C-alpha positions, -999 to 999 in steps of 0.1 A, spaced: 377 -906 -719 354 -900 -688 317 -906 -691 295 -875 -686 276 -872 -653 242 -887 -652 214 -862 -652 179 -876 -648 152 -862 -669 117 -854 -657 104 -885 -672 128 -905 -650 114 -891 -617 92 -914 -598 56 -908 -607 40 -922 -575 38 -899 -545 61 -904 -516 42 -919 -487 39 -894 -458 58 -901 -426 35 -920 -402 27 -899 -371 24 -919 -339 4 -903 -312 20 -911 -278 0 -907 -246 11 -876 -227 16 -884 -190 -3 -860 -167 8 -850 -132 -26 -837 -120 -27 -845 -83 -57 -863 -69 -80 -839 -50 -75 -839 -13 -104 -851 8 -124 -823 23 -118 -821 60 -149 -830 80 -158 -804 105 -156 -821 139 -179 -813 168 -171 -782 187 -172 -803 219 -162 -840 223 -187 -867 230 -186 -888 261 -183 -864 290 -186 -875 325 -211 -860 350 -197 -831 370 -199 -839 407 -179 -833 439 -158 -864 429 -151 -854 393 -151 -816 393 -114 -813 402 -105 -833 370 -120 -808 345 -100 -802 313 -103 -773 288 -125 -786 259 -130 -755 237 -130 -717 238 -150 -688 223 -130 -656 218 -153 -631 236 -143 -603 259 -161 -585 287 -185 -614 294 -200 -608 329 -227 -635 329 -230 -670 316 -259 -695 316 -266 -728 299 -298 -741 284 -313 -770 303 -299 -796 279 -265 -779 279 -265 -774 241 -267 -736 241 -249 -711 262 -258 -675 268 -231 -649 272 -240 -615 287 -214 -588 280 -207 -551 283 -198 -533 250 -171 -506 245 -199 -481 240 -212 -487 276 -242 -508 265 -250 -544 271 -258 -573 248 -266 -610 251 -253 -636 226 -265 -672 222 -240 -699 210 -248 -734 196 -224 -757 215 -226 -784 188 -208 -760 163 -195 -732 185 -214 -707 162 -235 -677 172 -272 -683 169 -286 -649 176 -281 -619 198 -302 -593 218 -292 -558 227 -298 -541 260 -298 -553 297 -318 -584 291 -327 -608 319 -328 -643 303 -349 -674 312 -346 -707 293 -377 -727 287 -374 -762 303 -382 -778 270 -352 -761 253 -373 -746 225 -376 -710 235 -361 -684 257 -378 -655 275 -361 -621 278 -371 -594 302 -361 -559 290 -376 -526 300 -414 -530 302 -416 -561 280 -414 -598 282 -405 -614 249 -402 -650 239 -378 -661 212 -372 -693 193 -340 -707 206 -328 -721 173 -335 -691 151 -340 -661 174 -374 -655 158 -397 -635 181 -427 -656 191 -446 -638 219 -444 -604 235 -461 -592 267 -461 -555 275 -464 -541 310 -469 -506 324 -440 -513 348 -404 -525 347 -404 -563 344 -380 -578 369 -382 -615 374 -400 -646 359 -407 -679 377 -392 -711 362 -426 -724 352 -433 -692 333 -465 -685 351 -455 -657 375 -440 -623 365 -427 -598 390 -427 -561 381 -412 -531 398 -441 -506 401 -433 -470 392 -436 -446 421 -428 -409 424 -432 -408 462 -420 -440 478 -383 -445 486 -386 -483 485 -397 -507 458 -432 -521 453 -433 -556 438 -463 -563 417 -467 -600 412 -488 -610 381 -503 -644 372 -495 -645 334 -519 -674 327 -548 -652 338 -532 -618 331 -541 -605 365 -524 -592 396 -519 -618 424 -506 -595 452 -481 -567 460 -451 -565 483 -435 -533 495 -397 -536 500 -384 -507 521 -350 -505 504 -330 -504 471 -336 -536 452 -316 -547 421 -337 -570 399 -308 -594 395 -311 -601 433 -347 -612 429 -353 -648 420 -374 -680 425 -364 -715 435 -365 -743 409 -401 -753 419 -415 -717 416 -427 -720 452 -405 -695 469 -392 -660 459 -362 -643 475 -344 -610 474 -316 -591 491 -319 -553 492 -300 -524 507 -316 -502 533 -297 -469 537 -275 -458 553 -258 -493 555 -279 -523 561 -285 -553 539 -318 -573 543 -327 -607 529 -363 -619 526 -379 -651 514 -416 -651 505 -442 -678 495 -446 -673 458 -483 -681 457 -493 -656 485 -464 -633 493 -463 -645 529 -429 -640 545 -410 -671 554 -377 -657 565 -359 -624 570 -323 -618 580 -300 -588 582 -263 -587 573 -263 -608 540 -254 -591 507 -266 -620 486 -290 -649 492 -296 -679 469 -324 -704 470 -316 -741 467 -332 -754 434 -356 -777 454 -360 -756 486 -340 -776 512 -317 -748 521 -305 -713 512 -270 -700 506 -261 -665 519 -230 -644 515 -221 -621 544 -224 -583 540 -186 -580 537 -185 -611 515 -161 -629 538 -180 -661 542 -210 -681 529 -236 -697 552 -258 -727 542 -291 -723 561 -318 -749 565 -351 -738 550 -369 -760 576 -354 -747 608 -337 -716 595 -306 -726 614 -271 -725 599 -260 -759 586 -225 -751 573 -201 -722 574 -181 -719 542 -149 -699 541 -137 -672 565 -121 -637 564 -87 -653 563 -94 -676 533 -100 -660 500 -124 -632 512 -149 -618 487 -175 -644 480 -202 -633 455 -222 -645 425 -233 -677 442 -246 -706 421 -261 -740 427 -254 -769 402 -259 -806 399 -294 -805 414 -281 -786 444 -252 -810 451 -226 -784 441 -223 -748 450 -198 -723 437 -190 -686 440 -165 -661 427 -139 -651 452 -116 -620 452 -79 -621 457 -49 -610 437 -71 -621 408 -107 -633 408 -110 -670 412 -138 -695 418 -145 -716 448 -165 -748 449 -181 -768 477 -202 -800 483 -233 -786 502 -243 -819 520 -211 -818 540 -197 -783 534 -165 -798 520 -145 -776 497 -135 -790 463 -99 -785 453 -100 -768 419 -78 -738 408 -84 -727 372 -56 -702 374 -76 -675 356 -87 -640 364 -124 -647 362 -155 -626 354 -181 -653 355 -186 -691 360 -215 -714 353 -222 -752 353 -247 -767 329 -280 -782 343 -272 -815 325 -240 -816 346 -217 -822 316 -200 -787 312 -186 -758 331 -181 -724 314 -158 -696 326 -151 -661 312 -119 -643 321 -103 -609 317 -80 -621 288 -111 -623 266 -122 -659 264 -152 -680 272 -137 -715 280 -157 -747 281 -146 -773 306 -155 -810 312 -142 -844 321 -138 -868 291 -147 -904 297 
């Protein structure tokens, strides 16, 4: 006979609790990537640039560019760390923008047809506009000083002491220049120019000792005159030049012919031609003359199928072989001789130099 199945009673169940299952916490691997290093913003322009001279200018390379269209004028601060770009706007107005060349960033801007002069100490910039001369802080654009005139302000000497005004007149067909000593706030003398004078064609040499202008006498004559800046005495007058440029230290003048077909370098001692640059058969259309490298470089825009730039070594009149292959609007070389800037019709301001 089979035994009955065993059925445990309640009293037979274990009285001690069943130990809980031990939970082992395992480390969960993480896949969080390490943060990437923040890229360091490099300088806008490289360090270690060679001096631009007649021997190195042909070796320039593109260093940086600022996208900016319609720039018709460029100028560097004395230390080459700021560049001014003058441009026409789509609305038919003008404006001036200052860029910090350490960063390539805009510092400030001014509206209107401003004529700009950098202070030699690189701290301020003077702007002539309408009947006012205003001085701005070059780092911030803050207005520092303002001088108001009754006449159109036209030109300022590099030493900041002499201001030239175009005196208003309802009767005279020419232009009366009123020359003012800013340190004493008094008139020094007046000059009457019997012709049409654009203020951009009126300038001083680097020593503020001479003043020059080219003006148009109807129906078709260009006249160039150089005066002593302290007295207004005439030093030189010539016909047939559409532009005249004083050497920074007074040893010569550069003049473009009325039809812009050549440039003459003329001694400011004998007033005799020293060198003849270009001819009607070689890139006619020289204009917007400029001296650089303490007067040991001269350059000009030149018309052709597209507007290029021509460069020479004034002591010998030798031409420097450099073709930028751009349709240019403006060109400038920095006073510290490290940089060249160009603007072109494609809409760029390009900085050039020769890396060491």
